[in-house]
N, C-alpha and C positions, 0 to 999 in steps of 0.2 A: 198461153206464147209472153205477155209477160214472165210468166215467172221463169220460161225455157232461154230469153233474151237474157235475166239474172243470172241465171245459172251458169250460162255462157261466164258473163261480165265478169263472175271471182272469178271461173276456170284461168281466164287472161289475166289476171291481177299476178294471180297466185303460182304464175306461171313465168312472173318476171325475175331478171334474174336481181340476187340483192346490191341495194345498192351500198356503197361509201359515202355519201355524204360525208362534206364537215371529219368522218373521220383521220384523224395524224396517226403519221408517223414517228415515236419519237425518238432518238436517239442518247443516252446517258448513259453515263462514265464513271461507275464508284472508282473511289481512289485506294479501298480499304476494303477490313471486315466488317465494316460499320457502315459505312454506305450500298454494301452489298445487302446484306440484312433488308434494309429499306429502302432499298429496290424490287428484292425477295416478295419483302410485303407488300409496297405496295400492287403491284403486276399483280399477283396473287389473291388483293384481296380486285382487282376490277376483271378479271379475270381474261386477262393480256393474250394476245396473240402474237406467242415469238416469232419475229423473223429471223434473227439473230441475238445469241443462239437458239437454239431453234426447243429451249426448254428452259422454266426457273432456275435449275437445277443446276445449272453449266454456268451461272452466274458466278466470274471467279472478278478482281480486284485489278483495274485498266483496262478490264475489259469493255471494249464495242456491244453494249445490251441495243435491241432497236427491235421495236415495237408496238403495235400497231392496235389507238387505242378508239371503242366505240364512241357516235357523235357528241350522246353526251352525259360522257367521263372525260372528256377532255380536256376541259376548264380545269374542274376538280385535281385533275392529276398534274395540270402544269403551275398550278399553285401550291402542291408541299410537294413539287420540284426548285422550284423557285424558294421557296421558304427548307427544304433541309440543304442548301450549298451543292445539291449533288449535280457534277457539268452536265446541260443535257442542251442538245437540242432537236429543234422539232424538221426532218427528214423529208416529210411530204405532210403539207396544210390541210390538203381536200384530196383522199385517199381518189374518188372517181374520177372528180380532174383528171388526175394522175394515168388511173386506167382508161380514161377518154381517149385522152393525148398519143396511149401507148400503143395504139393502132394510129396509123395515117388516115384508114376509111375505113366505118363498119359494112361496107359493099365488098362484098368479095366474087369478083368474077369468074374467075380460078386460083387455081391451087399457085402461091410463088412465094420465091425464096427468101425475100425477102420483104418478109407480110408472116403473121403467127396466120394456120393455120388450127380448121378444129377439128374434130379428130376424123368424121365420116374422107372433106378432102386428100387424110394422111392415108388413110385406106386405100379407098382409091389411084392415090398418086401412087403407092407401093407394086399397083395393080399394073399402071403405065410402065412404070419403070419396066416389069421385068419384061412386059408386051413390047417394048421396046430396045429394051439391051439385052435380048436372049443370050446371046453368045458370054454378057460379062452379069448378069442379076438373075436371078433367080427367087420365086418367096415360096413360102412355106409358111402353113398356121402351125403355131407350137403350142397350142393350147383357146381356151376360152375363160375371159373375166366372170366375175361372180355374176353380171347383169348379163351377162352371156354372150360380151361384143368379141372378135376374132383378134386373141393377137398376133403378129404377124412378126416374119423375121425374114429379112434381102440379104441374100448370099454375093459376093458384092467379091466377083475374081475370076479368070479364067480360066476354063476346065484343064484342070490338069492330075495325074491322080499323084495319092500322096501327101498334096498339098496341108500343110501346115496354116491357122488360124489365128484372128484373132476377135476377141466380142465385143462388140461394141455396144452399151442399150443407154439407153437417155427417158425422163421419164418418170423417172421412180415418184414423185412430186408431183403435184396437179397439177399447183400453181404456177412450176418454175420452164416457163411457155421458152424462154430461150433454150431449153435441154433440148424437148422434141425439134427445134425450127435448126441446131446443128449437126444434127447424124442426120436430115434431109440436109441437109447440105453436102455434107462427106461424100453422099450417094452422087450428087447432079457433080461434083467433081471431081470424084472417082470414074466416073463415066465421063465427061468433058474433056479432065486431059489425057484418058488412056490413048497411048500411042501416041502424043506428037508432048508429054513431057517426060522425060528418064524414068526418075527417080519413081512419079506412080505408077506408073507403065511397069514397070521392073517388081512392084509391092503387089500389083495387081494376076500380074507372071508368074510367082512364085508363094505366092499367100491367098488364102479368102478371106474375108471380112464379115463376119454373121454383124447384120446391123436392125438392133430392136428400136424402130423411131418412137415410140412409145411403151412404156411398160404399163404404166398404171394406165389402163387405160379405159374404166370407169368415172376415176377420179377427173383426169382430165377433161371429158366431154362435160363431164358437174360446172366444169370451171368454166362452161363456155355458156353454159343452157342456167342455172343454180348463182353457185358464190365461186367466184374469182380466186376468192384469196381459202379456198378446199384445199386441202395440203396428202386428205388419205386414201385408204380406195373407198368403195362403198360399199363391204359388206355389209354384217348386220353380227351383234354381237351377244350372244345370250347372257339374257340376265339383265341390258344393261338395254339403254332408248338411245344412244349414242355409235352414230357409224362409224364403220373404218378402220383400220388397221393403218398405221405407219410403214410401209412393205422395206422404207429402208431401214428400218428395227427389225424385221421378223426370218430374219436368216439365220441362218444356224452357228453362228458367230458371236460365241460366250450370249446369248443370245440374254439380253433382256437382264443385265452385269449392271450394266451400267449405261447412263447417259440417256434410258429410257425407261417406261414407265410402264407400268400392270392397271394403268387405269381408262377401259374403252373410251372414256370423254378425252382422255388431253392426243393431243396431234402427234404425241412421241410413241400412243400406244404400241410394243411388239407385239399385239397378237394373241389369240391363245397357246398357242406353241410352236414352234419356230415353222415355216411357209404353212400354216394356215392358208394362207393368203392362196386363189389360186394363180393371178399372179406371179407371182411368186415361185412354187410350186413349180410353176409354167417356166419357167426361166431356171432354176435351177435343178429340173430337169432337164432340160435341153446340154448345157454344159455338161451336166453329167454326162449325158450319152455323144459328147462331142469333146471328151475330156484328155486324149489321147490325141487331140489336133489342134487341140486351145492354147496357143500360148504366153496370150493376151490378155487382160482382161482393162478394157475401158469401160468407167461409165460416169453419166454427165449429169451436174446438177449444175443452182447455180442461190443464192450467190456470196463472191467475195471475194473468189479471185486470186485460185488457189492451184493449187494440184497435190494431193497427197494421195502418199499410200500406205498399205497394213504400216500399224496396226492404229485400231481406233479403240478396240476393246479389252486391248490393255498398252500402259505405256510403253511394254517388251519390247524391243526391236524387232523383225526381220532377219531373217539370218542373213541375204543378202543387201543389208541397210544399204550399207556400203554404193553399192551398186545399185539401186532406187534413189537413192541422193540423188548419181551422180547423173543419172539416166535424168532425172526432175530438173535439175539442177542446167543442163542443154538442153531440157526444154523447153523452157522459159524466158532460157536466151532464146533461143528462135521466133519464139512465142512476140514478145518482148520488142524484136527485131523492127515489128512492122507497124506500131502505131506508140509505142513507147506503152506501154500499159503494165503496170507495173502485180506483180504476181510474188507471190510468199510458196514455199514449199515445207515439202515433211513429212514424216510421220505424223496418220491423224491425230491421234492425244493427243500429242505434246503441241503441234501445230494450229489443229483449231479446239477442239475440248474430245473427253472421249465419249463414244457413242457405240453400246455395244447391238449385232444384228445385221451390220451391213453389208454390204453385197462383196466389197470388193475386200473386206478381210475372210467371208465369205469364200472366195474366189481362191483369194492366195492361201486359204488350208487348203483349197480342194489339187494344190499341185503347181496352181496357173501361178509362177515366181511373177510377172511382170504384169501385177494389177495395178491402177491407178483412180483415181477418185478426182475428175476438173470440178472447180466450183468457177465457171465460168459469171463476166462483167454481170452488178458492179460490185462496188465497195458501199453500196448504201443508198446514196444519191437515191435513185428510183427502184432499185432491190426487186421484187419478182413484177413490178411497173415499167421492166428495161425500156423504152420506146423498140417502133419497130426503124426505126432510124441507126439503130443502133445494131440489128441483127446482122447486117452484110460484116462492119470495122468485124465484130465478133469471131464469126466465123469462119474469116481468112485470118485471122492470128489464131485460135486456137486452133487451126488445116496447120501451120506449121510446127507444133505442137505433139500434136498430134504422129503427123507423120515421120515427125525424128526419132520418137517415142517404135513408132514400126517399122522403121528400117533399121534402129538397134534389135528389134525383134528378127527380122528377117534376115542381117549375118549373125545372130548368138545359133536361131535353131536352124 
């Protein structure tokens, strides 16, 4: 009996989510190559968790470098930064407190658009939306994840023949919780305003929207149960104890050539091959099957308040660069008009950093000439711990930009 109680206690402890007590998030801003080398050496030696940029290889002068440091290493990091003379600040003094403050309450009675919803809640919501709004929404399963979770896409739009479409996905990176929140918000607003708002009504009458609320379903579920800071998928890697691949380095667009790692333990691991992950393969297969109708591709990430377009795997510009830049500028104008939130925009490699294997570059290379990546709020004050109080304003302003891009595409195609 006591043995059984002891084993149950062990299981309960092991099931507890990872704690981030006294862990800090630093922001360093190296001014020259010498300071870049120092930050590179420091963060490599302590195995820092990079929040922005995604990896140590992407650090360059005058860039804000945000990274998380484990509790037992924070004193050493702060001392070395102070001695080095590198500009730095502490963005988050205790990450666990920030994560606890992120949610208004741990009590979740039902799905809410102004709270973060776990994977099971989102799955139930997709079924509910399709059953409640059958004239506007249908649900289809496009695949299963490594851990055998279903991957659902909602098709939103009024039924009509030969319609063009826009594909939008959220939740590529598991810890970017504001991303799936936006996909849910978009669907809610689409059905709420259809018939009463001229723009949304015309969009849904003439376009279909394919909405994939969570790409990385295993990783997202894991951030709720085990490790809030998890980024990758949850697949096992051959000849390694390290789990997962970065799904947004796993697409066949300059795959693993720049800004991605070939080491399975790294957060930007590109995978064993393009589309090696069941999740990215499901997404890519769905788009390929519907390529004749899909004219726009939107992928939602966080954080840094940017609107990016191809390319990220090369500094070469897309053939319609001027057009994409014009669209991005106008879309950001719409976004900023609501809460004066400042965004930057431009081609990915030049605007944020080079990164191969991204889904927007892949979509563009498939012939979808209107491909954009949103990096939502904020710019680092909260980072991946964006409070629930910011879900509504973030989604409201992002809707304005998405509707502008969608309207542009509607008129062009």
